[in-house]
N, C-alpha and C positions, 0 to 999 in steps of 0.2 A: 604294591606294584601296579595294580590296575589303575590307580589314580595317577601315578607317575607316567604311565603309558598314555592315558587319556589326555594328560596335560601336555604331551609332546616332549617329555624329558627323555624317555627311553622307548626302545622297541623291544617287546618281550613276547615270549610264548608262555601263555598261562594255561595250566591244566585246572579245570573247574569241576565241581561236583555240586549236587543239590543237597541242602540242609546240613545239619540242623541250624536254625529252626527250619521246619518244613517249608519247602518252596523258595528258599533263599539260596542263590548260587554263591558258593565260596571258592576262593582260589586255594587249591590243594598243593600246587607246585608251580614253579616258574623258572624261566631262564631268561636272562637279559641278553638279547642278541646284538644290540648296539645302542650307543648313546647318541641321542639326536641333538639338533642345534640348541634347543632350549636347555638341555642338560649340559652341553659344553659351555654355554654362556654362564650358567649358574656356577659350575665348577671353576671356570676361569676367574670369575670374580671372587669366589670363596677361598681360592687357594692362596691369595695374598693375605698374609697374617695380619697386617695392619688394617686392611679393609674389613676382614672378618671380625676383628675385635671391635672396630667402630660400629659395624652393623649390629653385632650381638649386643653391645652396650645400648645402642639406640633403641633396639626392639625391647630389651628388658626394661629400660627406664620408662618407655612410653606405653607399651602395650602388654608385655609379658608373652602372650601367645599370639602368633600371627600365621597367616596362610603362607604356603610356599611362594605364591606369587608376590605377596607383599615383601617377604624376605629377599626374593630375587630383585625386586625394585630397589630396596634399601641398599643391597650390595652394589647394584649398578650405580646408584647415586654416589656412594663413597668411592667407587672406582673412578667415576668421572672426575670427582674432586681431586683425585691423585694426579690427574692430567691438567688440572686448573680449568676445567670446563664447568 
């Protein structure tokens, strides 16, 4: 949740605590207060079944594991292709 918040996908309230391991702050609880523009963009592209399947196949064939940013870019690419752009 922290990473999604830091990337601008969501706004969230995070309850954190220290450890274990000692000195490491961990998220104990969270609530998502709203979806931000980046999150809306990602979901808008991912909800199209055809685009999702194309993006998923492309990622699996080429890389296997990718970052959320790369997946978002791949989804955007296939969404643009749907419009002939």
